[in-house]
KEMARLO-293774 format. One record per residue: x, y, z of N, C-alpha, C in turn. Coordinates in pm, whole numbers, plus 50000, padded with zeros to 5 digits. Layout:
N
XYZXYZXYZ/...
//
This chain:
415
468825099948231470565094648235471585105848233/472385110348324473755117648244474005111248139/474495119448044475105113247898476475104247939/477155113648022478495105548117478365092948096/477265089048167477305078848251476795070148113/475865073448024475305059647902476535059047835/477595070347799478825067147715479575057647782/479885056647908480745048848016480055033147993/478455031648040478095019548030477915015447890/477945022047755477655018947652479285010347610/480055021447646481815012847590482075002047708/481704997647801482394995047864481704977747838/481844970747731480964956747680481914944547689/482694944347744484074934647824484044930547952/483084923348003483674917748159484434912148184/485244915748270486314907648352485494898548491/485654893648490485424883048631486074881148734/485814886648837486644888148987485744879949076/486774876649171486604866949307486074874149374/485934886049378484824894349520484104897849465/484504911449347483574923749294482634914249167/482604901249134481704895049022482274905648868/481344906348785481804915248661482044928648670/483734926948616483654942948558483874947748439/483394961848438483524964848320484584970148259/484864967848118485654969148053485844972647938/486444984847878486394986947718487184980547656/487314980747532487964976547440489824977847454/489154992647465490135004947469491125000047648/489914999547704491074993647906491414979447882/490704972847766490954958147752492614959947755/492814966447627494074965947560495364969447669/495004980947711495704989147860495994976347916/495144965947991495264957548128496344950548017/496434945747899497334932647855498244939647811/499024951047872500204955647843501284948747917/502514946547843503374941947931503864946148088/503764960448102503664965148210502744966148305/501654962748266500344961148354500654944248407/500324936248302500634919648328501964916248400/502534922348439503984923848526503234920148678/502484930248716501564929248856501424913648850/500654907648762500264892048824501494884948848/502354890148863503914880548903504274890149035/503704898749133503964903949264503084902849326/503014894149437502094891949539501604905149630/500244908049643499864917049683500354920349826/500624908849902500714909550046501784904650114/502814898149993504254895549982503864883250121/505284885850218505284880150330504104872550418/502904879550359501494873150447501424867950436/502004855850305501464840450275502414830450380/503084833950417504214823850518502884822450637/501844835050676500874836350790499844825750770/499564832950649498024832750577497514825350452/498334813450432499024807050281497984806650186/496554809650194495964817550071495764831050039/496784839850120496914848350069497774856249940/497684849249830498784846149745497694853649621/497024860249605496714872349517497414886849471/497454886149394498454899649321497684908849283/499224917549280498894934849247497994936749148/497654925349043496874929248895495814930049002/495124914049030493934915349068493234928149152/494094932749290493734945749302494104958149224/494564956149146494544967749033492974970448952/492824955448905491544957948860490424962948970/490574955849094489774958649167489774978749241/490524982049187490454994449203490165002249111/490154998748987489175004448874488005004348898/487454988648951486574988748977485875000449056/486245000449167485895011949291486135027349236/487015031049115487075042149099485785044048966/485555032648895483905031948823482945033748885/482435026148983481795030149079481545043649132/482585049549157482475060049239482265073849087/482735069749005482365080248898480815076748873/480405067348852478965063748849478065075348931/478265070749037477765078549175478035092349149/479295101149162479455117949146478865118948961/478425111948877478495120348706476475120048814/475905111548852474455113148914474395130748911/474995133648999474735154049020475435156748982/476765153048869477335163548820476395177848746/477185186048770476685196848640477955202248594/478485193548531479805201648447481025198948476/481465195248613482615191048618483405178948564/483175172348542483645160848451483385161548314/485055156948290485055157848109485435145648048/484555139747968484835125147950486205119947921/487455136647883488505129747840489195124847998/489015134348097489215133148222488945121148275/487555116948290486675102348352487695094348288/487875091548132488905081848137490195082248194/490745096148230492175096648261492225089548397/490815093848518491015089148607490825074948611/489995063648535489825052948502491305048348500/491895054348430493265046848341494245044748461/494305061648562495345061248682495035051848777/493375049948804493315037348910493495024448868/493425023048694494245010348673495985005848679/496115017948686497625017548669498475026048773/497575029848868498575033548979499745028349087/499405013449032500715003949126501754996649005/502015004348891502564996948812504434995948855/504105008148914505925011848985506065001449137/505144995649157505614989949284506374977749307/507304983249342508174974949455507634958249447/508744950749432508044938149485508094931649604/507674920349679507194913349796506814929549879/505254929949817504584939049955505794954549918/505654957250072505914969650100507274969150215/507964958250163509454955450219510374964550207/509914971750066512044979850052511264993350053/509584998250103509475008650115510455020650148/511095015150258511685027450339513075028650261/513645017550149514985020850046514855027349961/513575030349828513445034949744514205053549773/514375056149663514565068049627513755076249566/512705069049458511495073149411510455066949502/509425068549519508245063049526508075056049421/506755047749479506185035349336505095043149266/504825057049306503835066249223504785071549113/505765078949182506535082749070507275072948970/507905061149016507735050748897506805047348825/505465045148873504645044248777504365052648669/504645068348720504655080348597505245078148493/506575075148590507695077648476507475065048371/507205054648406506585040848343505885045548225/504495052548297503315055348114504005067448081/504705074348113505415086948035506655082647928/507145071147972508215065147855507615059247770/508275065047645507885061447487507715043947506/506765037447447506395023247473505845020247436/505025006247423504305000247444502615003747469/503135008447657502325010547746501245029247692/502755035547687502635049947671501645048647506/501775044647462501085039447301499085036647307/499385026947386498105017847403497255029647481/497735037247599496885050547616496825056247562/497475064447466497365075647328496385066747244/496155055647242495455049747131493715048547151/493945047547299492795047447393491835063447414/492735074647347492405086347348492325092947455/493395086547569494085096347679495195101147658/495455112847774496395121547742497385108947837/498585108947826499575100647908500015109048093/500225123147962500735129348082499785135848199/498455133748113497225133448253497085125148345/497705108348311497065100448376498145100348500/499745104948473500315103748532500415111848663/499965123848571500175136948718498985129748825/498305123148805496705122048891497925114148963/498175100848936499005094049002500445094849100/501165107649024502005111349093502185125149152/501835128949250501665143949331502275151549307/504015147649346505155159149255505215162949180/504385158849036503635168648942503305178948907/503585187648914502555202748921501615200848837/500355208048935499175209248845498575215948882/497415227748806496795239648819495115234848803/495665220248723494045220148665493305213348803/492045221948828491055220948860490675204748863/490105193648766489275180248771490085177648795/491615179248713493175168448769493215167848912/493345179648987493215176949104491975172949215/490995170449162489565165249210490055151849180/490465145049063490925131349053491905123049161/492895140549180494005131149280493165130449466/492745138249452491725131849590490445123349602/490185118149517489095107449507490105094749512/491475093249405492655086349421493015084149551/492915092649611493885090749756493685094449867/492605089949910491775099050033491165087850147/490465091450248489805084950343489345071150290/487955074550114487365063650134488085064150008/489065062349949489715061549796489215052149726/488935045149626489665030849587490365021949600/491605027249653492395019349647492595009549829/491665018149886491725013550044490445003250002/489005009349961488255004349907488104983649897/489244982849821489804974749736490634966049827/491624970049858492574962649969492134955950114/491684965250134490784965150280489674949550257/488764948850197488254939050132489204927450093/489674928049997490694916749933491344908949987/492204922850087493124915250161492454905650289/491274906050327490784900950417489774886350386/489214890050249489034883350198490084870150147/491324867850138491974856750083492924853450179/492884863050303493024859950414492584851350503/491104849750476490224843150519489884849050677/489574862050669489664871150849488454877150802/487234879950904486904889750855486974905750888/488104911850921488414924651002488334933450862/488404932650719488594943950644487524945350573/486554938350529485424936250469484424951950511/484604956950375483704971450355482494969250284/480954976550294480034973650242480554986250115/481464981050049481674989049920480844996749858/479924989149786478584994949703477755006749796/477605006649900477235013150012477815027650009/478995023150017480045040750049480135043449908/480355040549804480535043549685479545053549639/478135047349673476875052649675476245064849724/477375063749837476805080249916478085089249898/478805089449851480015100249821479265108549680/478995121449701478425132449608479605145449597/479475151749517480235163149480479805174949537/480515181549601479925196949696480945206249687/480945219949566481895224549621482565223649525/483025216249448484145210249383485105197649449/484695196849524485295183749649484295174249635/484795160649627484195147449712483955147549828/482475146349862481755142150032480955133650028/481115129050162479995120450198478635121850248/477945114650233476495121550287476685114750441/476185124750518475985125850711475345105450742/474255105050624473435093750648475005078150694/475975081350635477205072250581478185071250665/478445078050766479245086850835480425073950921/479245062750939479455053351012480375043750936/480745045250782481115040650735482775042250744/483445054950756484365060250744484925052650897/483985049451014484585044151162485175030351058/484015023050991484195008750939485915003750891/485725015850811487275018350719488515018950815/488365028450893489425033251003489355018651138/488445011651160488895000651249489354988651148/488624989851046489264978850950490644980650952/491144989350904492504994850877493534988351033/492644998851149493804989951260493704974551299/492344968551271492654954851276493394946251159/493164951151053494234944350939495784947850952/496064958051011497194960251030497354949751168/497254950951301497244946351411497244929851343/496504921151296496644908951277496774903351148/497184914651041498104908450921499284913650854/499024928950880500144935650764501284932150847/500574937350980502404937751090501914928851211/501074918351149501614902551232502964897551230/503414894851340504774897551417505804881451293/505234876551269505274866451134505564876151030/504274881850994504874889450847505924900650872/506104905251007507094916651017508254905651025/508804896451065510074889151073510574888650918/509554881250843510254882050727510304892650651/509624902150684509614915050604511614920150641/511654922750755512394927250804514014917850808/513954905150742514794895850726515134902250520/514454904550497513984904950338514774917750329/514394927250409515314941150413516624944150456/516734932050537518284930050596519014930550457/518724914950402519304912050298519594923950202/518754931150157518944938150062519824948550114/519504960550218520204966750326522154964050328/522174951550298523484943550319523994944150187/523234942550101523834943649960524004957749895/523524968349991523834982349919524644983349989/524864981350115526004986650205527284983050137/527084971050059528674961450033528974963749855/528234976049835527804982749696527634971349572/526974963849623526614948649559525364950949411/524544961349470523374966849387523694981749394/522174987649343521565001449358520394997849367/520005011449455518555008949439517765005449333/518355011249218517675012049091517254998049038/518444991449096518544976549029517294969549073/516334969949165515084967749245514074973749151/514034984249110513344988949025512594976348895/511234976948858510594972948788510994954448753/511024948048896510914937748927509894930648945/509374916148928508524912748974508864901249099/508324894049171508744888449301509994876149287/509534871149179510654860749139511994866249083/511834876448968513414884848979513824890149078/513334895649183513734898749310514594891349390/514024879749402514814867049476515864861149387/515674859749223516914857649198517664871849137/518194880849157518614889049250519484885549357/518784885549463519474884249571520304873049596/519624859249571520084845449576521524850649427/521714859349331523054853949221524184862949328/523354866149415525044880349499525574872249586/524884859649630525324850549796525714859949868/526234850249947526474857450073525404858950197/525584864350277523794868050380522764870950283/522884876250201521894880150176521154871649992/521954864149996521184848949959521034839950050/521334839250161520794829450263519734838750346/519584850050385518574854850449517394852750323/517504858450230515824855650080516074833550067/517034827850119516614813250066515544810350225/516254815150317515214811050422514074815150420/513384832850385512704837350376511404824450268/512104825950132511764817750060511194800950126/511964795350185511264780850291510444785050412/509884796050413509634799850534510014797350683/511564799950624512234796350814512434809850895/511024816450907511564829750984512474831551077/513594843151131513464843751214512634841551382/513244840051496512014838751642511894852751699/510754855351741510754868651778511384862151971/512614870952004512694874652136512634883552218/512224896752147511714906152208510514917452156/509884926952211508824931552121508514945852257/508484952252223508214965852339507354975752248/506764979852284506014994052239506695003252193/506775007652078507675020851984507595032552116/509085035252122509235043452218510555054352169/510095067852094511325075852083512325078152163/511495078452294512575080552418513545069852467/513085057652391513625044552448515715046552398/516535042452460517965042252412517645031352276/517395024052279517235013552142516835020452062/514945024652092514605029152000515245041251916/516335051051987516915060551943518135053151836/518795046051894519935044851803519685028551667/518545026451705517885023951602517255028251499/517395036751537516055048051430516675048051267/516095051551212516575048451039517165039851024/517495031850905518435024050831519465021050906/520075026350857521915028450876521905022351030/521165034351099521695029651285520985016351304/519475011751214519285003251295520374991751230/520714991051135521964979451095523164981151204/523414992151252524224992451344524544984851479/523194988351503522734982251607522724967651631/522114964351524521924949951508523574941751547/524404946451458525524946351485526154946351635/525644957651679526324954251797525954943651880/524504939951905523444931151984524594917851938/524814918051769525034901051782526424898751880/527534912751848528744909151916528404906152078/527824910852159527414911252256526304899052280/526284892152182525114879352249526114868752198/527354873152107528564861552065527554856651914/527054861451842526264858551743526914857451604/526714852551478526684850651411526184863851295/527244868851213526854884251165525404882951060/524534888951114523044883451010522404876951061/522574874151185521774862951228520464868951332/520754884051316519804889351452519114902251328/518234908051343517494920751269516584928851379/516484939151400515544946251464514664952751338/513414953951369512514956451342511644966751357/511354980951290510294990851316509684995951249/508304994851219507744996851104507425012851089/506795014451026506635032450984505975033651023/505745046551060504275050751155503205054951043/501835050251122501005053351024499935060951099/498785062451041497745077351106496755070851058/495865072951126494195068951147493625086151173/493945093051071493215105851063492565102950944/491075109250914490185107450875489815123950785/489735129450654489235139350656488995147650526/487815133750503486465136550382485855146450413/485065157150377484005165150426482585154850423/482515158850495480475149750537479605161650496/478445159050431477065168050373475955161150505/475775171950567474505173050640473245171250588/471965169250642470535163650624470105180650582/470915192550629470285205250560471265209050474/472315197050369472685208850260473925216450321/474575216550449475795220650492476935211950485/478355216450474478985208150517479725208350556/480435199450653480995200550795482045189850792/483155185750869483955177950857484165164650925/484495157050871484565140950990485085146251101/485975147951139486335153651290485405158851353/484465170351262483705176351389482445167251372/481915159151322480555153751339481255139551398/482035133451415482055117151449482435119851591/482015112051687482715117151885483515106151889/484105098151781485075088651810486255085951755/486495090651644488045086851560488345105851584/488575115851750489295121751768490495123851748/491115134551753492965131351712494015120451848/493095121451942493805114052059493495100452014/492275092151969491975085151972493145073151823/492965083951788493285080151636495455080251669/495305089851733496875086751828497255072451920/496095069851979496505054852066496655041151954/495255048351863495245035051768496415027251670/497585043651640498665043451595499915039051676/499755041951804500625040951911500665022251954/499435018751979499395007051981499954998851946/499674999051797500054989351681501844989651675/502335000251637503755000651644504444993951720/505244982651718506034978451771507564976851741/508834980051836509804979251809510524962451858/510754950051693510874938351787512164931951702/512724922951776514174917151746513774900051726/514444900351633513954882751598515734884451556/515474868451610517144859151611516684846651498/517974840551460517294827251395517704814751456/518044818851616517544809851684517064815751848/516384808151913515854814652052517114816252135/517334827452135518184829552267517724836552420/516534833752415515864839052496515714854852529/514774853552637514114868652656515294875052743/515364865452853516344872352982517824879252913/518094866852794519394871552722519574885452626/517944885952605518294897852495517884907752554/516794907452684516884921852754518784929352815/519184921852847520504921552899521204924952818/521444919052679521864926652580521674936752534/520314942452523519734952852524520424965852652/519864957352739520284970652888521694971152844/522884961952824524014966952827524394977052725/524294974552583524284982852486523614996752482/522234998652599521545009952612522645018052747/523445012552821523815016352888525195022352867/526055020652725527315020652661526715033652587/525535032152480525085044552396524305055152510/
//
C-alpha cells in the first residue's frame, strides 16, 4: 500500500456520521478545524435557500455539504494515490483536503441569491478568512498546514506556479469535482427527487493521474453524461424552479433597493448566516423589509409571464444587468398602475454544460471527453443551457397574462 494512503487511513480516527455517505473519516487535527467558528457558521446557512419553499425537506446546510465535499476529496486522493509516482506530498494532500472542507466558508447567505451582487466571489472571501489572523488560521497551522497554500487552492485569482497546487485546483473545480459529486446527490436526497443521484464511489474509483493531470478511465465515460444530465434536471426541477426563482428575485430586489438607497453596502452582507441576513433586511424597514418578510412567510410573488431568454428581445435587452432590471421593473409598475416593488423581473445567470475532463483510453492513450462522447457535443450543451434559461416576471397579485403582455409590448415599443 502507498505510504501516503497508509498515513491518511491511520490518522483519520474520528469518524463523523453523514446522512448520505455514512462514516466520514476525520483526523483530530481536521476535527479541530471543523469546530472553528468560521466553519460552524455554515450550519446556519441553508444549502438551497428558497428551495425549501418548494421542497420543504431541503433544509440541509452548507456545513453538511462541506463535510461531503471533504469526503469526496478524500476518496479522490485515495484513488489517485494508488498509482502515484511521487506527484503528491503529504503536506500538499492535507492542504487540499483542508481546502475541500473550507471551500464554502466565504459563502453568502440564502444560497445564490446574492451571487450577482458581490464585488468579491465567495472563493475570494474564503481565502481572506483563511489568511486572516485568528482561530481558523491558528488551527490550520496547528494541523501542520500552510494557510496560504489552502487559500490559493480555493481562490484561483491568487497567482501560483506550484504544479502540485495547480493540480489540486483542477481537482477541486472541474467536471467531476468533489463539490459537484456532493451537491447533486445531497440536494436530490433532501428534496426527495431522483434526478441528481450519482454513483459517486464508481466515479472517484475511476479517476487516475496521467501526465500530471487528472483523467477518467474510458469505461466510466457514461458517468460524465450522467453528471451533466443530472445537473440539467436539477436546474430544471429544483434550482431554477419557478417558485424558487420568485423567492430569489424578491430577495434580490430587497437587497438592490437598499444598495440603491445607500442604506447598506455590499460588504455588509459578507460573513452573515441566514438569520443575520434577514435580520439586517428587516431592520432597514421599507420595501426591503416587506419583501424579505413575505419570503420568510412563504408568500412569494405570482408568475405572470415566462419566455425563453433571448438577448435580441427588447425586454431582455432592457433588463440586462441589475440596474437595467430594476429600471424595467419600475417602468412596468407605472404602466400597470402597480405599487412600487410589487413586480420583479428574473433572469438567471448563463449556465454551461461543457465537460473538459481528459479520458484515459483502454490502449493507454489520452483523449478528450468531447472527442470520445457522441452525445454532449457543444451544440447539444447549448440547447440544454438555452432550454433552461427563462425570463420571468412575477407580481404580488395575479394581474393576468394578457395585461402583462400588453404592458411589455407597450414598454418595448417605447424602448
